N, C-alpha and C positions, 0 to 999 in steps of 0.2 A: 855694404850689404844691401842698401836700398836699390843701387843700380842692378845688382844681381837679381833682386826680387822682381824688378821691372821687366827683365828679359822674358820670363815665361808669360807675363801678362801681355807684353807686346806681341809675342809669338801667337798667343791666342787671339789677339785682335786681328792680326794678319790672316790667320786661318778663317776667322769669321767673315773677313772682308773679301777673301779670295773669290767666292762664288759671284758676288756683285761685281768685282773687278773683271772677272772672266766674262760675265754677261755684257758689261759695257765694252770690253775689248772686242768681242765677237760681233755684236750687233750695232755698235756705234763707231768705235775707233776704226775698225777694219773697213766698213763701208765708206767712211769719210776719206780714208787713205786711197781707196780705189777710185773714188770720185776725183780726188786731187790728181792722181796719176793719169786718169783718162783725159784730164784737161790738157795734157801735153801730147796726146796722141792725135792721129789724123783719121778722118772718117773715110770709109770706102763707099763705092757706088751702091752697095746693097744695104746700106744702113748699119753696117758693122764698124769695127775698129781695125785699122790697118797696123802694120808693124812699125811704121815710121814715127818719129818724134818731131814736134814742131812747137813754136811759140805763137803761131797764127791765131789760135783760139784766145790766148790772152790779149793779143793785140786787138782782136775783134771786140773786146769789152769796151774799147775806147770809141766804138761806133756811136755817133750822136743819137741814134734812135733809142739807145738804152738810157740816156740821161733823164729825159722826162719820166720814163717808166720807173727808174730807180728813185727819183724824187717823189713820185706819186706813191710808191711802195712805202717809203719812210713816213710821209705825212699821213697817209691813211692808217698805218700801224701806230704811229705816235698819237694821232687823234683818237683812235679806238682805245688805246691804253688810257689816255687821259679821261675820256668819258666814262670808261668802266670804273676807274678809280674814284671819280667824283660821285658816281652812283653807289659804288660798293662801300664807301666809307660810312655814310649814314646808315646803310642797311646793316653792315656788320656791327656798328655801334648799337643799333636798336636790338639786334639779335642777342648781343652779349648782355644787354640790360634787361632783356625780357625775363619773365618768370621761368624757372627751370622746366615747368611742364609745357611751355610753349616753344622752347628752343629746338627740341627735336622736330616738332611740327614745321617750324620755319626752315630748319635745315633740310627737311624732306622736300619742301617746296622748291628750294634751290637745286636739289639733286634731280628732281623729276624730269627735267628736260633731257638728261643723259639716258633716260629709259627709251627714248625715241631715236631712231637712226638720224645721223647728222644730215644726210642728203634729204631725207623726208622733211626735216624741219626747214631746210633752205627752200625746197620746192613749195612748202606750205606758205612761206612768206612771199614767194613769187606769185602764187595764186592770189594772195591778199592784195598785192601791190599792182597787179595788172590792170589794164584800162577798165575792165568790167568787174573788178574785184571789190571786196567789201570796203576797203579803205577809200578807193575812188568814189564809190557810191556814197559814203558818208561825207566826203568832201563836197560832192555835188549837192547833197542835201543841205549843206550849210550856205550854199550860194555865195561863198566868199570869192570864187574864181569865175571869170567869164567862160573859161574853158578848163576842162579837167587837166591838172598838171601831170606831167610825165613822171611817174614814180619808179619806173624800172629802167634798166640799162643806163645807169649813170653812177657817178661816184657816191651820191647820196644814198642810193639803195645799197651799195656795197658797204658803206659805213654803218648804216642802220643794222644790217644783218650781221656784220662783224661784231658790233657791240652786243647784239642779242646772243650770239653763239659764245662769246668769250666772257660775258659778264659773270657766270658762275665761277670761272677760274680766278676772277679777281675777288669775289666775295669770300670764297672758302679760306684762302690764306689770311685774309684780313680778319675774318671771324675767329680763326684759330689764335691770332695774335690778340684780338680784343678780348677774348674769353679769359686770357691770362693777365689782362691789364688790371691794375689796382685802381678801381673807380673812386676810392676814398681820396685820391689825389685831386680829382676833379671837384669833389665836394669841398676839399680844403681851399682850392682856388676860388670857388664860389663864395666861401666864407670870407676870403680876403678881398672880395669886391669884384672879382672878374665876372663878366657876363657868361651866359651859357655858351655862346659861340666862341668867346675868347678862351674859355676853359677847354672847349673842344679843339680849337686850333692850336693852342699853346701847350696843352698838357696831353690830350688824348693822341693827337696825330704824332708828336715826337715819341710818345710812349710805345707806339706800334710801328715805328719806322722800319724795323726789319721785315715785318709782315707786309708793309707797304712796298718795300723794295722787291720782295719776292713776288707779290701780285703783279707789279709792273713788269718784271722780267718775264713771268709766265705768259702774260697777255701779249707783250710785244714780240717775244720770240715765236709764239704760236701764229700771230697775224702776219709777220713779215714774210713768211714763206707760203702764205695762203694763196691758193689758186682756184679752189672750187667755187667759192662765193663770187669772185669777179667773173668767173667763166659762166655762171648760171644767171646772175642778175646784173652783171656789169656790161658796159658797152666798149667800143673801141677806145674811148677816152678814159676808161677806168681799169685798164690792164695793169697788173702788177708783175713784178719780176718772176713770181712763181708761174704765171701764165706763159711767159716767154720760155722758161725752162721746159714746161710741158710741151710747148709748140716745137721747140728744137729737138726734144727727145722723141715725140710721137709723130708730129706732122712732118717735120723735115728729116727725121731719122738721123740727126747729127748728134750722136752721143757725146763726142768730145766737146763741142761747143756748149751743149747743155751742162756738161760737167764743169766747164769753165765758169758758167754763170752761177751754178750751184756752189762752186768753191768760193767765188767772190762773196756770195751771200753768207756762206758759212764763216768766212773770215770776218765779215762785219759783225755777225752775231758773237763770235768768240771775242772780238775786240771789245764789244759792249759788255760782255760778261766779265772780262778782265778789269775793265774800268770800274764796273759796279762792285766787284769783289774788293778792289783796292780802296774804293770809297767806304765800304762797310768796315774794312779793317781799320782805316784811319778813324772812323767814327767810334768804333769800339775802343780803340786806344785812348781817344779823347774822353770817352765816358769813364773808362777805368781810372784815368788820371784825375778827373774831377771827383770821382768817388773817393780816391785816395786822399785828395786834399781836404775833402769834407770830413773824412774819418780822422785825419790828423788834427 
């Protein structure tokens, strides 16, 4: 009887899920398949796609010119993710511990940057970092440098603005996890002799591990395909794989090669998502096993 009762509920779940599945299929799965198929096509002289099939685009991925760019893409994305998490952890902790009347105000401060166009914010940073900008003038006033340091068109500028643009995406999921955290566990750890930092590290961080993983994935996936920030404030030594995809698609008008690069990047992201999902499942099983032993 229970199995028969579950059939209508499962059917209702599928009906409720169908619009979302259809949206994902049309706007995510189908474009990804088109990009994958284009990677095996050949480009014609007019910038279009010819009827032939080839593996040359995949072989071109082994070109040595892409290796430093791929490495730079991963280290900038990974460093951006790490810095965002380091900043977002104490911020989310403070927001969750704040008085209820202050939480909405602090949350509003995090969301305010979204009210301004992304490009405007990047160009605003470019204005601040240029040779006669406010930041350079402040550094000159300190007289710490004989010559004004170059703040633009390098990997440091790309990393700075990446962190600025992606920090809200790290804070919001961490705050959502911290808001549900039972802070009496930290108080208990303090009562047992743990310092504030030890309780934060050993109790709070493991307690919001799922939010931490979600924040890391959101920031890393968003930055690994970024090309706008390196294109505006980066130089030739700070190109990322997204810049190469844009160059092949727009400058060279070689859509198959751009698709091959995009497919390789998509494969890396999917592999990362699969590994993280597997790690989360193992962690959840371990937590459930430990809870079962404690209850027994």
